[in-house]
PASEDREN-55884 format. One line per 4 residues: number of its first residue (from 0); their letters; for each residue x, y, z of C-alpha. Coordinates in pm, 1 decimal. Example, Ala and Ser with C-alpha at 12.3 -4.5 7.8 and 13.67 -1.06 7.14 Angstrom:
// residues 2
0 = as = 1230.0:-450.0:780.0; 1367.0:-106.0:714.0
This chain:
// residues 495
0 = mpep = -3227.0:-1014.9:2363.2; -3159.1:-1058.0:2734.6; -2828.0:-959.2:2883.2; -2614.8:-1258.3:2980.7
4 = sssa = -2665.0:-1341.6:3344.5; -2356.3:-1349.6:3560.7; -2513.9:-1559.2:3837.0; -2497.5:-1879.2:3634.0
8 = dtpl = -2155.8:-1813.0:3487.4; -1846.2:-2002.5:3586.3; -1527.4:-1814.7:3683.3; -1274.6:-1847.0:3405.5
12 = paps = -962.5:-2033.6:3514.7; -632.5:-1864.3:3446.9; -362.0:-2127.8:3400.7; -7.4:-2010.1:3440.4
16 = grdp = 127.6:-1861.5:3119.1; -211.9:-1811.0:2954.6; -262.5:-1494.6:2751.4; -459.2:-1262.8:2985.5
20 = lasl = -652.5:-1128.1:2686.3; -727.8:-1471.1:2538.3; -1104.5:-1438.5:2580.6; -1104.7:-1116.2:2377.3
24 = wlas = -960.1:-1297.7:2075.6; -1255.5:-1536.7:2046.4; -1527.5:-1472.4:1789.0; -1775.7:-1618.8:2034.9
28 = tvri = -1683.5:-1349.8:2288.3; -1751.9:-1088.6:2019.9; -2100.1:-1234.8:1981.6; -2173.8:-1271.7:2353.4
32 = rsaa = -2071.2:-921.3:2452.6; -2233.8:-742.4:2159.2; -2552.4:-935.1:2245.8; -2521.4:-809.5:2603.0
36 = vaga = -2509.5:-449.4:2479.7; -2805.2:-510.6:2246.9; -3000.8:-666.3:2533.6; -2948.9:-360.6:2750.3
40 = vadg = -3059.5:-131.1:2467.1; -3368.6:-346.8:2406.2; -3453.0:-312.2:2777.7; -3460.8:64.6:2736.0
44 = rsgw = -3144.8:139.5:2932.9; -2969.3:332.6:2655.8; -2973.2:706.8:2628.4; -2851.9:685.3:2269.7
48 = fslh = -3070.5:429.0:2089.4; -3397.1:239.5:2096.2; -3408.0:-106.2:1940.9; -3692.8:-241.0:1723.7
52 = peaq = -3622.3:-606.1:1635.2; -3958.8:-636.9:1456.0; -3804.3:-426.4:1177.2; -3562.7:-708.6:1096.4
56 = aplv = -3818.9:-925.9:914.5; -3868.7:-695.9:610.3; -3493.5:-656.4:574.9; -3444.2:-1032.7:591.4
60 = qqlv = -3710.6:-1087.0:325.7; -3553.8:-836.3:86.5; -3216.7:-1001.7:129.2; -3360.8:-1351.5:78.7
64 = drlc = -3534.6:-1240.9:-242.0; -3205.8:-1104.1:-372.3; -3007.3:-1413.3:-276.8; -3254.7:-1661.2:-421.3
68 = shpm = -3272.5:-1474.3:-751.5; -2896.0:-1438.9:-792.3; -2788.6:-1580.2:-1130.3; -2480.2:-1750.2:-985.2
72 = gaqm = -2673.9:-1936.9:-718.1; -2448.1:-2109.2:-467.7; -2142.6:-1992.9:-665.5; -2201.6:-1624.0:-589.1
76 = pglg = -1890.8:-1447.1:-455.7; -1819.1:-1391.6:-89.2; -1701.0:-1092.1:109.4; -1350.9:-946.5:89.8
80 = vwrq = -1101.6:-735.5:-102.0; -1121.7:-953.7:-412.3; -1459.1:-801.8:-504.5; -1278.7:-472.8:-567.7
84 = ldgq = -1083.5:-640.6:-849.5; -1388.0:-783.7:-1025.2; -1451.6:-469.4:-1230.9; -1377.2:-469.1:-1604.1
88 = lgqr = -1488.6:-834.4:-1620.7; -1223.2:-932.7:-1368.8; -937.0:-820.2:-1593.7; -727.3:-683.6:-1306.9
92 = rqel = -747.6:-1008.3:-1117.7; -659.7:-1197.4:-1434.0; -340.9:-994.2:-1459.4; -237.7:-1108.6:-1110.5
96 = eqal = -319.3:-1469.8:-1196.0; -114.9:-1446.7:-1515.9; 181.4:-1316.9:-1316.2; 145.0:-1613.3:-1079.2
100 = asrs = 93.8:-1875.9:-1350.6; 455.3:-1996.1:-1354.6; 477.5:-2036.2:-977.7; 415.8:-2346.5:-772.6
104 = psda = 70.6:-2369.5:-611.1; 227.3:-2303.6:-270.7; 415.5:-1992.5:-383.9; 109.4:-1860.4:-566.1
108 = lrar = -101.9:-1904.9:-253.3; 153.3:-1720.4:-42.5; 149.9:-1428.5:-286.0; -230.3:-1411.3:-289.3
112 = ldfa = -241.1:-1416.1:90.9; 21.3:-1139.9:113.4; -181.1:-920.8:-121.4; -508.9:-994.6:58.7
116 = ciaa = -353.1:-886.1:387.8; -218.1:-553.7:269.0; -530.2:-475.8:64.4; -752.9:-549.6:364.1
120 = lmgh = -546.5:-322.2:589.0; -504.8:-30.1:347.8; -815.9:-43.6:128.6; -1033.7:189.2:339.0
124 = gagp = -1095.8:558.0:394.3; -1039.3:706.2:49.0; -1240.0:1018.5:122.4; -1466.9:1201.6:-123.9
128 = awsf = -1199.0:1398.2:-313.2; -951.4:1122.2:-401.5; -942.4:912.4:-717.4; -698.8:676.1:-886.6
132 = ddnr = -609.5:676.9:-1256.6; -564.7:310.1:-1338.6; -416.6:384.4:-1679.5; -148.8:607.9:-1527.1
136 = ahav = -79.2:332.5:-1273.9; 104.3:135.9:-1542.2; 387.0:382.4:-1484.7; 426.9:311.1:-1112.6
140 = hhla = 631.2:591.7:-963.9; 975.5:488.1:-843.5; 919.9:659.5:-511.6; 655.1:393.6:-447.8
144 = lpvh = 922.8:123.5:-461.2; 1152.8:18.7:-176.7; 1464.2:232.6:-142.9; 1697.6:-40.2:-265.4
148 = rqgr = 1502.9:-50.1:-594.4; 1509.0:323.3:-654.8; 1787.0:367.0:-907.4; 2021.1:660.4:-852.0
152 = ddll = 1968.8:796.1:-1202.3; 1590.2:779.9:-1158.6; 1606.9:971.5:-833.7; 1835.7:1236.2:-979.5
156 = amln = 1608.7:1280.9:-1280.0; 1306.0:1325.7:-1058.0; 1485.4:1575.5:-838.0; 1585.0:1770.9:-1147.3
160 = qasg = 1231.4:1772.5:-1277.4; 1093.7:1888.3:-941.3; 1346.0:2172.2:-920.0; 1314.9:2275.1:-1283.7
164 = ngad = 1688.2:2216.9:-1328.2; 1777.3:2073.8:-1665.7; 2130.1:1979.0:-1567.7; 2237.1:1621.4:-1520.8
168 = tpsa = 2295.3:1672.9:-1149.9; 2052.1:1850.2:-915.5; 2162.7:2154.6:-720.3; 2241.2:2120.5:-353.5
172 = ssap = 1916.4:2295.3:-263.9; 1696.7:2057.8:-463.6; 1425.3:1879.0:-265.0; 1210.5:1572.0:-338.8
176 = paep = 893.5:1655.8:-531.8; 583.6:1739.3:-332.2; 378.1:1541.6:-581.5; 478.2:1228.9:-776.2
180 = apas = 611.0:1308.1:-1121.6; 556.7:1072.9:-1415.2; 789.2:778.1:-1421.5; 874.4:501.3:-1661.5
184 = pvdi = 662.1:185.1:-1659.3; 756.1:-94.8:-1420.1; 673.7:-432.3:-1575.0; 294.3:-406.6:-1572.4
188 = panv = 82.7:-488.1:-1878.9; -61.2:-167.8:-2026.0; -386.1:-319.5:-2149.1; -637.8:-153.4:-1919.0
192 = ster = -848.8:132.7:-2050.6; -822.7:473.4:-1888.7; -1041.3:473.2:-1580.6; -1055.4:684.5:-1269.3
196 = ltgs = -1151.1:481.1:-966.2; -1269.6:605.1:-628.6; -1334.3:466.1:-282.7; -1223.7:121.3:-174.4
200 = eglt = -1208.6:-1.9:-533.0; -955.1:265.8:-621.4; -743.2:194.5:-314.6; -744.1:-181.7:-376.5
204 = vall = -651.2:-143.8:-742.6; -372.8:99.8:-648.1; -241.5:-156.6:-400.5; -257.5:-427.1:-668.2
208 = rgfm = -51.5:-211.6:-905.4; 203.1:-144.9:-634.6; 210.2:-510.8:-531.6; 274.1:-625.9:-888.5
212 = agsf = 548.8:-365.3:-928.3; 721.8:-482.5:-609.0; 637.1:-187.2:-384.3; 627.1:-414.2:-77.6
216 = sada = 898.5:-664.1:-173.3; 1254.3:-671.1:-42.5; 1356.2:-900.5:-329.5; 1399.9:-727.6:-666.0
220 = ddpl = 1368.1:-1065.6:-838.4; 1040.6:-1149.7:-664.8; 804.0:-850.8:-668.7; 486.1:-1040.6:-575.4
224 = rvda = 538.6:-1049.9:-201.3; 511.8:-839.9:115.0; 817.9:-828.1:339.4; 846.7:-703.1:696.3
228 = rvls = 1167.7:-519.2:607.7; 987.3:-297.7:355.9; 677.6:-243.7:571.0; 880.6:-128.7:869.4
232 = rida = 1055.1:138.0:659.2; 770.3:263.3:443.2; 676.1:628.8:476.4; 402.8:871.1:372.9
236 = aalr = 599.5:981.7:65.0; 603.6:627.4:-71.9; 230.1:590.5:-12.9; 165.0:929.1:-171.1
240 = alfq = 338.0:806.8:-485.5; 163.6:470.1:-477.2; -184.2:620.2:-441.4; -118.7:915.9:-677.2
244 = asqh = -208.5:1146.5:-389.8; -136.3:1516.4:-411.3; -264.3:1854.2:-301.9; -521.1:1832.5:-581.3
248 = nplp = -596.4:1464.0:-522.3; -594.8:1436.2:-142.0; -600.6:1099.2:31.2; -674.9:1113.8:405.4
252 = glda = -441.5:965.4:661.7; -118.4:907.9:470.9; 86.4:943.6:789.6; -150.7:712.5:979.0
256 = raat = -135.5:455.0:699.9; 243.5:462.5:699.5; 251.1:426.3:1078.4; 16.7:126.2:1055.8
260 = lqrw = 238.4:-45.9:800.6; 547.6:28.4:1009.0; 385.6:-127.2:1317.6; 286.8:-425.9:1107.2
264 = grcl = 640.1:-465.5:977.2; 789.6:-453.2:1327.8; 528.0:-698.8:1447.7; 608.9:-943.8:1167.4
268 = eaqg = 980.8:-913.8:1235.3; 934.3:-980.2:1606.6; 704.4:-1279.4:1559.8; 858.6:-1435.3:1249.5
272 = qgpg = 1198.7:-1481.7:1095.5; 1319.6:-1122.7:1112.0; 1318.5:-877.6:817.9; 1224.6:-1151.1:570.8
276 = srpn = 899.1:-1235.7:747.9; 584.1:-1228.2:537.7; 216.6:-1194.8:639.9; 115.2:-1524.5:480.5
280 = alld = 313.6:-1712.3:746.2; 20.1:-1649.0:979.5; -167.8:-1920.8:789.8; 107.4:-2181.6:819.0
284 = pwrv = -85.0:-2398.6:1070.8; -343.1:-2471.0:801.5; -93.8:-2549.2:525.0; 93.4:-2824.2:707.1
288 = pagp = -44.6:-3180.9:699.8; -152.7:-3303.1:1042.0; -182.6:-3677.8:1086.5; -327.2:-3933.9:845.7
292 = dgpv = -621.1:-3713.5:750.5; -403.2:-3447.7:586.9; -428.6:-3071.9:636.7; -636.3:-2929.4:918.6
296 = pvdp = -957.9:-2772.3:781.5; -942.6:-2396.3:796.6; -1178.9:-2269.8:1066.3; -1247.3:-1898.6:997.0
300 = aavl = -1312.5:-1832.1:1366.0; -975.1:-1984.7:1452.5; -809.0:-1770.5:1184.7; -967.2:-1461.6:1342.4
304 = ervv = -836.8:-1565.1:1683.0; -487.1:-1601.1:1541.9; -503.0:-1273.0:1348.7; -617.9:-1056.8:1639.6
308 = srwa = -392.1:-1220.2:1896.2; -81.9:-1176.6:1677.2; -158.8:-840.4:1513.0; -368.3:-653.1:1771.4
312 = evfr = -129.9:-356.1:1781.4; -151.6:-323.8:1402.3; -525.7:-265.1:1401.5; -516.6:1.7:1670.7
316 = adgr = -206.8:167.6:1809.1; -361.9:299.7:2130.8; -603.5:17.5:2207.2; -488.3:-145.9:2531.8
320 = vlgl = -648.0:-370.3:2791.2; -453.6:-461.0:3103.7; -167.9:-265.3:2948.3; -150.5:-498.2:2647.2
324 = pagd = -237.3:-431.1:2279.6; -598.7:-532.4:2219.6; -692.0:-396.6:1876.3; -1053.1:-305.9:1797.1
328 = vwph = -1171.2:-349.1:2157.6; -1359.5:-78.7:2349.8; -1504.3:-16.2:2696.4; -1880.9:-34.7:2735.6
332 = lwag = -2100.2:-27.8:3044.7; -2305.9:-330.5:2939.3; -2039.8:-545.3:2773.4; -2017.0:-771.9:3077.0
336 = aasp = -1745.6:-1023.8:3150.8; -1900.8:-1331.1:2990.3; -1680.1:-1553.6:2777.7; -1721.6:-1900.0:2626.8
340 = gvhg = -1390.9:-1994.2:2785.3; -1045.5:-2020.7:2638.7; -899.2:-2302.5:2430.4; -719.0:-2539.8:2659.7
344 = sqgt = -875.8:-2406.5:2980.8; -1002.0:-2649.3:3241.1; -1312.4:-2643.6:3456.4; -1562.4:-2480.7:3215.8
348 = pege = -1830.9:-2728.6:3103.4; -1894.3:-2737.5:2731.6; -2154.0:-2481.8:2625.5; -2145.2:-2297.5:2958.0
352 = ravd = -2028.0:-1938.9:2972.3; -1735.7:-1843.8:3186.5; -1653.5:-1513.0:3351.2; -1328.5:-1338.2:3271.3
356 = pgtg = -1310.6:-1051.7:3523.2; -978.3:-934.7:3380.6; -1147.7:-827.8:3056.8; -1489.0:-745.9:3203.1
360 = gwlp = -1643.5:-431.8:3058.6; -1443.1:-458.1:2736.6; -1625.2:-507.0:2407.8; -1431.7:-679.5:2124.4
364 = lhqp = -1558.7:-589.7:1776.3; -1257.3:-673.6:1556.6; -1400.5:-512.2:1243.8; -1075.0:-471.8:1044.5
368 = aqwl = -956.2:-817.7:1148.1; -1278.8:-985.5:1037.6; -1260.6:-804.7:702.5; -907.7:-940.2:666.0
372 = vfsl = -1020.9:-1294.6:751.0; -1305.5:-1279.9:497.4; -1046.0:-1164.7:241.8; -819.2:-1461.6:317.9
376 = lepl = -1085.0:-1728.8:274.4; -1114.9:-1698.1:-102.7; -748.0:-1764.7:-190.1; -743.6:-2051.1:60.1
380 = aqag = -1043.2:-2209.3:-109.4; -890.0:-2138.8:-451.5; -583.6:-2336.2:-342.1; -801.5:-2636.0:-260.4
384 = lala = -787.0:-2614.8:118.0; -1092.4:-2737.1:303.4; -1284.5:-2457.9:476.8; -1500.4:-2504.1:782.9
388 = ddqg = -1826.5:-2310.4:805.4; -1779.6:-1938.2:861.8; -2085.0:-1914.7:1088.6; -1863.7:-1820.7:1384.0
392 = ltal = -1782.0:-1484.1:1224.6; -2017.7:-1186.3:1224.3; -2132.6:-887.8:1024.2; -1881.8:-604.2:1022.4
396 = aagr = -1931.6:-354.0:1301.2; -1979.2:-34.3:1096.0; -1985.6:85.1:736.9; -2277.9:-7.6:513.9
400 = agam = -2405.4:-264.4:763.2; -2429.8:10.9:1023.6; -2612.0:235.7:779.8; -2855.8:-44.8:696.7
404 = llds = -2925.0:-86.7:1067.6; -3029.6:277.8:1093.6; -3210.2:305.5:758.8; -3419.3:-4.6:827.8
408 = giav = -3536.7:128.5:1163.8; -3399.1:-164.7:1360.7; -3203.6:84.0:1571.6; -3328.8:441.2:1607.7
412 = prat = -3123.0:723.6:1759.8; -3311.3:889.7:2044.7; -3184.9:1228.0:1926.2; -3194.8:1277.5:1548.2
416 = pdlq = -2923.3:1548.9:1553.5; -2679.9:1281.7:1671.7; -2658.6:1164.1:1310.5; -2513.0:1499.4:1205.4
420 = rewk = -2263.5:1531.4:1487.8; -1891.6:1481.0:1439.1; -1807.4:1177.7:1651.5; -1477.6:1029.4:1759.7
424 = vgds = -1425.3:658.8:1722.2; -1405.8:610.8:2099.9; -1729.5:797.5:2178.6; -1993.7:586.7:2352.4
428 = wiie = -2251.4:662.7:2079.7; -2023.6:513.7:1813.8; -1925.8:213.5:2024.4; -2290.1:133.7:2095.0
432 = wral = -2392.3:182.0:1730.6; -2117.1:-55.2:1620.5; -2216.8:-317.6:1879.5; -2580.0:-300.2:1766.6
436 = tlhc = -2469.8:-322.3:1403.9; -2263.3:-631.9:1466.4; -2534.4:-806.3:1668.2; -2847.7:-713.9:1471.0
440 = mtqv = -2704.3:-737.3:1120.2; -2550.3:-1074.3:1204.5; -2899.0:-1188.2:1304.7; -3039.8:-1056.5:975.8
444 = aeqa = -2771.2:-1238.8:776.6; -2816.2:-1564.5:966.8; -3195.1:-1557.8:928.5; -3160.1:-1490.1:556.2
448 = raqc = -2910.0:-1771.2:526.5; -3143.6:-2014.0:705.6; -3438.1:-1921.1:482.4; -3225.1:-1971.9:173.2
452 = aarg = -3114.7:-2311.7:303.3; -3480.8:-2407.4:347.9; -3522.5:-2335.6:-24.1; -3223.2:-2552.1:-108.4
456 = lvlt = -2970.1:-2273.0:-151.6; -2675.7:-2333.5:82.3; -2460.1:-2023.8:127.0; -2178.2:-1907.2:348.8
460 = laqv = -2217.1:-1611.9:581.9; -1965.1:-1425.8:364.5; -2185.9:-1470.2:56.4; -2492.9:-1339.9:238.3
464 = lqqg = -2304.7:-1039.2:375.3; -2158.2:-955.9:33.2; -2502.0:-952.0:-126.6; -2618.0:-720.3:149.4
468 = veat = -2329.5:-487.5:62.7; -2409.3:-497.6:-309.5; -2775.8:-434.0:-239.8; -2695.6:-118.6:-47.8
472 = isah = -2484.9:5.0:-339.3; -2738.6:-68.1:-612.2; -3056.9:44.4:-433.3; -3224.9:365.3:-547.0
476 = ggag = -3535.9:552.2:-446.2; -3641.4:309.4:-175.7; -3615.9:0.7:-398.1; -3432.7:-280.3:-225.6
480 = lqat = -3198.8:-228.9:66.1; -3057.7:113.0:138.1; -2765.9:266.0:321.0; -2811.9:639.5:316.7
484 = tqpr = -2746.2:717.0:680.9; -2382.9:716.8:784.7; -2266.4:870.8:1112.2; -1976.0:1110.7:1077.9
488 = casp = -1690.8:912.5:1223.0; -1396.4:724.0:1081.4; -1422.2:362.3:1186.2; -1111.5:165.3:1293.9
492 = mgf = -862.2:145.7:1008.1; -1072.1:406.9:823.8; -783.5:655.9:848.8
């Protein structure tokens, strides 16, 4: 894994008006610069890790065996938030589809994309002590709804209950409840058995319940939408009610989650049509017919470029390069300045790497954005849009993929105690681990995909990555793939 050479690179032209961070938005830059870091580690230059690429082959073989024995074959599901709704035989997803049944195909697609966006952004970092009661969720608390949908009588009743005052009107000293009190149901079918959910599944289901109740909609007559106006005004109290969080059911990062949604709302308002802007508008270029051949095929790498260039400040509030919001982008000694060039640039021969000195030394990983893109692909395909190959995307730069990297012995920390340390997300150990995860686990997935194709099983990268995730969950006692080693650090958007 040699480090990209700068001697043969071509300086990247900078036409007037071009985005100075344009090279950081490209999935190919993510690949090139993570490979540069991996090459330096393989050369023995790292004080944090040693790299053992020979350990990839057993991991690839285990993944191939799992993929080729999957009962669904080429129809196996891909990666994204929709997997969190597949429990209970997919009943929760069926409820959403039933609610969308009377809508036009276009409106239904917009609703699915809105939900995928907010679930991808908020469905992480549940912590070990939090859980979600999906039966209780059928009485979505009114504090989890936009202010204009919180009826005055409902608010007064809740204030009375919190203060212990049985009168019709609360006293002047009454305060909002510290924990959500029970509320009346809000138009959600109550046909799901009592079940306490944890982790990402619990968060995603909670977001589905809120989405169906209109927690993110500015239109009381159209609950199944996400509006910039609501996002920009949401607060921790609303999220506490939505997620059933309390002192006895703590959910980490409520303030950080609210701040992320507020930034997202302001971003949508600034880039769209004001307070009524919706996240699904980001996909408009792929929903409009272009020429005699109809709609433009959806290129996942192009979707990623659009997502990170438009929403960089949403993914990371303090991540800046050249003074501009850059998202999940970090400094690293060996990242280099190589870039495949920028769309529309002149003077860079096809296939030849360019040099972008303005972003040199910055490593784009775009983990939360890639998770969001994977989550968008399924509803787009469901709507009948043509999808280009997702081979331009990569494995996610942390989480279970990162644990698999360490458990398999592909990357080995030089100091074992480093695994027990409390790291910050910007520490060089974490940045390097994430870069190695992205590079090496992408190689594992691509090799597994190629071997499956040789056996006649054609899969997307998303399908291969999802089976890797499921294998890490189901493995026990050394059987199959494992993911037992997880550094102590919240990844981007992990709250």
